[in-house]
N, C-alpha and C positions, 0 to 999 in steps of 0.2 A: 474063773471068777464070774459071778453072775452080773450082768449089766442090764440096765433098763435105759431106753432111749426116751428122753423127755424133750418136748418142744413147748416152750412158753409162747403161747399165741398172743397173749396180752391180758392185762388185768389178772383175774384168777384162772383164766382158761389155759389148761395144760393138757397136752396129748402125751399119754404114756404108752409106749410100745415095749412089750416084754414077752418073750416066749410065744410069739404068735398072737398075743392079745393086743388090742388097740382100745384103750380106755380114754375117755375125755372128761375132764372136770369142768364144771360151771361154764357152760357154753355161752359166750358173748361175742356176737358177730355183726352187730349193727354198725353202720358207718358212724363217724363222729359228727358232732354238732348239736345233737338233740339234748334237751334237758328232761330228766326223769324225776318224778316225785317219789319220795320214799315214805311219805306219811308224816303227819304232825308238823307240817310246815317245812320239812327238810327236802332237799333236792340236790341233784348234781348234774353237771353237763359232761357228756362223753367227749373227751378231747382227742383221742386217737382211735383209729379203727383197728381191726384184727390184723396181725402180721401174716396170717394164713387165711385165705378165703375158704368159705364153706366147701365150694366145689373142688378145692385142692386138698381137702382133708383125707379123702379116702374112706373106706368103710370103718364104722365104729361099732365095737362089740357092746360096750356099756358106757352110759353116762353116769358119772358120780356127781350128784348135784347137792351141794351143801345146803342150799335153800333156794326156793323158787320165787320168792316174793319181792326180791330186790333186783332191779334191772342191771346192776353191775355184776350180778352173778348169773342171771338168766334174762337175756333181752329178747326182743321179738324174733330176730333171726335165729338165736339159739333155741328158742322154743319151737320154731319150725323144724329144727334139726332133730328133735327128740324122737319122732316116729321112725327115723332111720336107724336108731340103735336097737339092738336086741333086748337090752336090759337098761332100766333106769332105776337108780338107787338114790333115795333122798330121805327127808324127814317123814315121819308118819303123817303130819298135817299136810305136807307137800304132796305126798302120794295121793291123799284124798282129793286135793285140788287138781292134780294132773290126770287122774283117772286110773283105770284098772291095770294098765301096763306098768305103772310105777310101783316099786316096792319100797315101803317105808321102814326105817329103822329108828328105834330109840337109842339114846346113848348106851353103849356097851353091848348092844345087840350085834349079832354077826350073821352074815349069810355067805354062801359060797357060790362063786361064779365057776361054772364048769363047761367044758366043751371037749368032744372027743379029740384025742391027740395032743392036748395041751395040759400043762399043769393047772390044777385048780387054784383059784385065788380066793383067799378068805378076806372078806371085807368086814371090818369092825367099825361101827360108828363110835366116834369119840365126842365128849361133851364140848359144847360151845355156849358162850353167853355173849350175844352181839351188842353189848352195851353195859351200862352201870348196873348195880344191884337193883332188883325189882323191875328191870326194864323188859323182862321176857314177854309179858302180854302186849307190849307196845311194839317191840322190834321183831317178834315172831321166833319160831323155832329154827335152829341152825345146828348142823352136826359137822364134824370132821370125819376123815376116813383113814384108817390104818389098813394097809394092804400087805398081806403076807402070803408067800408061796414057797414051795420047796426049793431049796438051793440058795436062798438069800444068805449072804455071808455076814452082813453087818446088822441086819434086822429089818423091821417093817418099813415100808414107804408110807409116810404119814403126811396127809394134808390137814393142816390145823383147822381149816375153815375160818370164817370171819368170827373172831372172838377177842375178848380182852383176856388178860391173865387173871384167873380166879381158881378157886379150889378144884372145880371140875376138870379144868385143863391140867392142873398140876397132878391130878390122878394118873395121867398118862405115864408119868415117869415111873410109877410103881407097877403099872399093869401092862405096858407095851414096850418090848425092846425095840427102840427106834433106830433104824439105820440111816434113813434119809428123812429129814423134816422139811416139808415145803410150807413155808411160813407166809400166811396171809397178813400183810403188814399195812402200812399207810397211816396209822394213828388217826383214824377218821374222827372228825368232830364237825359240828354244824353251828353256825352263828346263833340259831334260836335256842340251843341248849348249852351254850357257853363252853366251859372247859371239859365237859363230859366226853369221854372217848368211847368209840364204838368198834374199834379194832386194835390190834396190837401196835403199840409204839415200838420203835427199834430198841429202846432201853428195856422194855418188858420182854421183847423177843430174846435179847441176850440172857435175861434172867431165866426164861423158859429153856433155852438151850443149855444153860448150866445145870438145870434139873434133869432134862431128858438125855443130854449128852449124845446127840446124833453124830454119826460119822461125817455126814454131809448136811449142811443147812442151806436151803435155797429160798431166797426172798422172791415172792410174787405179790401181786395185788397191791402195788404201791404206786402205780402209774396209770395214765390214761383217763383219769376222772378228776373233776375239779374238787371233790370232797376229800381227796387225800392230802394230808398235812405234812407228810414226811417223804419226800422224794429220795431217790437213790443216794445222793450225796449225804443226806442226814443219816440214812441207814448205815452207810459206809463208815461214817465217823463213830457211830455207836459201837459197831462191831470192831473197829480198829482199836478201841479202848477196852475191849472185852478180854477176859483171861485167854491165854494162848490156845487152849484146846477149842474154845468157842471161835476165836478169831480165825483159826486155821481151818475150821470146818466149812466156812462160807464159800459157796460156789454160785456165781451169777450166771444165769442162763442168757445167752444172746437171744433177744426176742425174735421169734420166727425161725430159728435154726435148731435142728435136731442135735441134741447133745447126749452123749453116752455117760451114764452115771454108774459107778460101781455100787451095787446094792448087796 
């Protein structure tokens, strides 16, 4: 049975170790306390630091960056880490901002990570909309990542990215056999924009899991920042009321500890 070892560093930052590969998503390693502006009068304070320090990470083969323009997905310390990775995969606009070493993908584009002596990993960008309808020009481009390699038993390892539930994300159910879904949650909203949401609520995440039907669903990106509106207890309540197949799929990663996941 194929296993991947996942370490939830905090926020969206997750280390994936599989078949000799070491991949890092959305690196955020700044210490807590600072407030970051997200544009249009929105901001958030970082409440907790990373559970794993940068110097304890070890070598990184590739960084999978859902977007580069919000500090809760790429902060200053995370940005300093990028030159240490052999590959950086992100949005097309993010690749332009980051420079020639970054590779940009549009939704449903695919690239292959390969190294001698290791299985190749196919990386497919999945759609995201980081806010309400028509918010794209304001919130910027975001993608998720579906990772597939030979020997997976249950299906792709999918990182949703920061998104609300909309038609583009629903397409994943018909296009990607998902084995493990790493869900970016938090139900983000800001006082200046009232009830509008900028990431998945727990209720919408349950709906998404009903569509995608992952073997394992892993919540991340729900803690560590002041703009998150749904902490773990709220997410647990929503999933406890979900249909049995969804409820039984949830796996919480202890923050900072490596955890083996059947993929």
